[in-house]
ZARO-376670 format. One record per residue (C-alpha): residue number from 1; x negated, y, z. Coordinates in steps of 0.02 Angstrom, whole numbers. Each point is the difference from the previous one (the first is absolute). Last residue first. Example, Ala and Ser with C-alpha at 12.3 -4.5 7.8 and 13.67 -1.06 7.14 Angstrom:
REM residues 2
NODE  seq      px      py      pz
NODE    2    -684     -53     357
NODE    1      69    -172      33
//
This chain:
REM residues 227
NODE  seq      px      py      pz
NODE  227    3079     858    -840
NODE  226     -56     -74     165
NODE  225     113     -22     151
NODE  224     -78      49     165
NODE  223     -23     -97     161
NODE  222     -55      40     178
NODE  221      40    -145     115
NODE  220    -181     -40      44
NODE  219     -29     176      64
NODE  218     141       0     128
NODE  217    -112      47     146
NODE  216    -182      25     -52
NODE  215    -103    -160     -23
NODE  214    -156      -3     109
NODE  213    -154     -44    -101
NODE  212    -127    -114      86
NODE  211      57    -152     -97
NODE  210     -59      92    -156
NODE  209    -183      -8      48
NODE  208       7    -184      47
NODE  207      84     -44    -165
NODE  206    -136      93     -95
NODE  205    -137     -85     101
NODE  204      68    -174     -37
NODE  203      18      44    -184
NODE  202    -176      71      -8
NODE  201     -71    -162      70
NODE  200     100    -106    -123
NODE  199     -51     113    -145
NODE  198    -183     -10      47
NODE  197       9    -190      17
NODE  196      89     -17    -167
NODE  195    -141     102     -79
NODE  194      33     177     -57
NODE  193     -18      22    -189
NODE  192     183      39     -31
NODE  191      -6     141     129
NODE  190     177      26      68
NODE  189     -35     -76     171
NODE  188    -169      87      15
NODE  187      77     170     -36
NODE  186     133     -30     133
NODE  185    -137     -44     124
NODE  184     -79     171     -28
NODE  183     164      93       7
NODE  182      40     -65     175
NODE  181     -44     161      93
NODE  180      98     108    -122
NODE  179     156    -107      12
NODE  178     -19      -7     189
NODE  177      -5     190      11
NODE  176     151      15    -115
NODE  175      99    -125     104
NODE  174     -45      98     158
NODE  173      50     172     -61
NODE  172     161     -72     -73
NODE  171       4     -31    -185
NODE  170     104      35    -155
NODE  169     -90     -26    -165
NODE  168      42      96    -159
NODE  167     -60     -52    -172
NODE  166      27     103    -157
NODE  165      31     -45    -181
NODE  164      26     151    -111
NODE  163     169      24     -84
NODE  162      11     190      12
NODE  161     131     -15     139
NODE  160    -126    -112      88
NODE  159      15    -188     -17
NODE  158     -16     -89     164
NODE  157     -84    -151      80
NODE  156      33     -13     187
NODE  155    -104     -88     132
NODE  154      67     -19     176
NODE  153    -111     -47     147
NODE  152     -95    -143      78
NODE  151    -115     -97    -115
NODE  150     -80    -171       8
NODE  149     114    -115      98
NODE  148     172      75     -26
NODE  147     114      69     136
NODE  146      21     167     -87
NODE  145     -32     -22    -185
NODE  144     147     101     -66
NODE  143     -30      11    -187
NODE  142     102     122    -104
NODE  141     -34     -11    -187
NODE  140      46     111    -147
NODE  139      84     140      96
NODE  138      39     144    -115
NODE  137     -44     177      52
NODE  136     118     141     -53
NODE  135       3     112     152
NODE  134     150     -89      76
NODE  133    -102    -160     -13
NODE  132    -143      80      97
NODE  131     111      73     136
NODE  130      94    -162      22
NODE  129    -163     -97      17
NODE  128     -66     123     129
NODE  127     158     -16     104
NODE  126      -8    -189     -14
NODE  125    -179       4      69
NODE  124      46     131     131
NODE  123     124    -101     101
NODE  122     -95    -164      19
NODE  121    -163      93      35
NODE  120      55     128     128
NODE  119     -48     -93     159
NODE  118    -159     -67     -78
NODE  117     -77     163     -59
NODE  116      -2      19    -188
NODE  115    -151      -8    -116
NODE  114      36      37    -183
NODE  113    -128     -73    -120
NODE  112     -18      56    -180
NODE  111     -54     -74    -166
NODE  110     -34      53    -180
NODE  109     -97    -140     -87
NODE  108     108    -118     102
NODE  107     115     -85    -126
NODE  106    -118    -105    -105
NODE  105      94    -116    -118
NODE  104     -38      97    -160
NODE  103    -186     -12      38
NODE  102      10    -191       6
NODE  101      93      -3    -165
NODE  100    -134     108     -79
NODE   99    -140    -109      70
NODE   98      74    -161     -71
NODE   97      95    -122     109
NODE   96     -52    -154     100
NODE   95      81      65     161
NODE   94    -157     -13     108
NODE   93    -122      45    -139
NODE   92      99     150     -61
NODE   91      35      52     179
NODE   90    -187      -2      43
NODE   89     -45      99    -155
NODE   88     132     134      24
NODE   87     -40       8     186
NODE   86    -185      24     -31
NODE   85      35     138    -125
NODE   84     114      85     127
NODE   83    -134      -6     134
NODE   82    -126      76    -121
NODE   81     122     139     -49
NODE   80      53      47     177
NODE   79     185     -17      42
NODE   78      92     164      16
NODE   77      72      33     175
NODE   76    -171     -24      80
NODE   75     -15     177      68
NODE   74     178     -20      64
NODE   73     -50    -135     124
NODE   72     141      38     121
NODE   71     172      76     -23
NODE   70      96      47     158
NODE   69     153     -49     100
NODE   68      19      40     185
NODE   67      57     178     -30
NODE   66      36      15    -185
NODE   65     -77     -60    -161
NODE   64     114     -61    -139
NODE   63     -19     164     -95
NODE   62    -185     -40     -14
NODE   61      49    -147    -111
NODE   60      97     113    -117
NODE   59    -144     124     -15
NODE   58    -121    -144     -27
NODE   57     109     -65    -142
NODE   56       6     170     -84
NODE   55    -188      29      13
NODE   54     -43    -181     -45
NODE   53      91     -22    -166
NODE   52    -139      60    -114
NODE   51    -133     -82     109
NODE   50      93    -167      -6
NODE   49       8       1    -190
NODE   48    -184      44     -11
NODE   47     -40    -139     124
NODE   46      94    -130    -103
NODE   45     -91      56    -158
NODE   44    -168       1      87
NODE   43      27    -178      60
NODE   42      55     -64    -171
NODE   41    -143      87     -90
NODE   40    -127     -64     125
NODE   39      70    -176      -4
NODE   38     -12      -3    -190
NODE   37    -176      71      -2
NODE   36     -55    -129     130
NODE   35      83    -139     -99
NODE   34     -86      56    -160
NODE   33    -168       1      90
NODE   32      29    -181      45
NODE   31      28     -66     174
NODE   30     -80    -171      11
NODE   29      27    -154     107
NODE   28     189      -5      10
NODE   27      25    -179      58
NODE   26     -81      44     167
NODE   25     142     120      35
NODE   24     -38     186      -6
NODE   23      30     111     150
NODE   22    -176     -30      64
NODE   21     -61      93    -154
NODE   20       7     172      77
NODE   19      10     115    -150
NODE   18     -85     168      24
NODE   17    -156     -50     -98
NODE   16     106     -34    -154
NODE   15      78     173      15
NODE   14    -170      75     -42
NODE   13      39     -10    -186
NODE   12     115     149       2
NODE   11     178      19     -62
NODE   10      51     182     -10
NODE    9      42      -7    -186
NODE    8     138    -125      42
NODE    7      89     131     103
NODE    6     108      84    -131
NODE    5      31    -156    -102
NODE    4      62     -96     152
NODE    3     115     134      71
NODE    2     156     -78     -75
NODE    1     -29    -159      98
//
């Protein structure tokens, strides 16, 4: 959070209107001005850190591209400030921690998605991981979710050589398309103010979406040891 003092002067009162209160549990009935200021400072600090690291990280991620493997969604590689504020608040409520602790746990302010064609997937994911680790990246978490109910793909949390948290997802063209199509029901499932009926309906739809995804050969067996 070493950028906090530098960016605190940029805090503006209109951030309150940008908050979407459906992410707050019923027990949290009021967001104070101090909370909004705190979330703004935390979000802007995380974004400033990501922006400083982004050129080098994007260069390294682009080096993973080749025929049949390409980055997608690059214009969203840095999480938007209002979305980040919502996540800080939602995580603080969900995990019963303070706002600073919630911000410290966020790993996807800087995020990338590499789409790989099915027949190359099980070979190129390990190749990409080897290339990143050889370049100084540390693997914090490697989650292979192929075969799961709600998400099909591989999600990796990394530390860049400069120590900035980065997320990298590995998808096939189809699994990425399904992920995008099912984003709405995902948001309902994670919304603490959604009713049990809404969550149940979203869960059924999410499972149905992900059943459509064809698993690429060998994908479920891909593993990687974390640091």
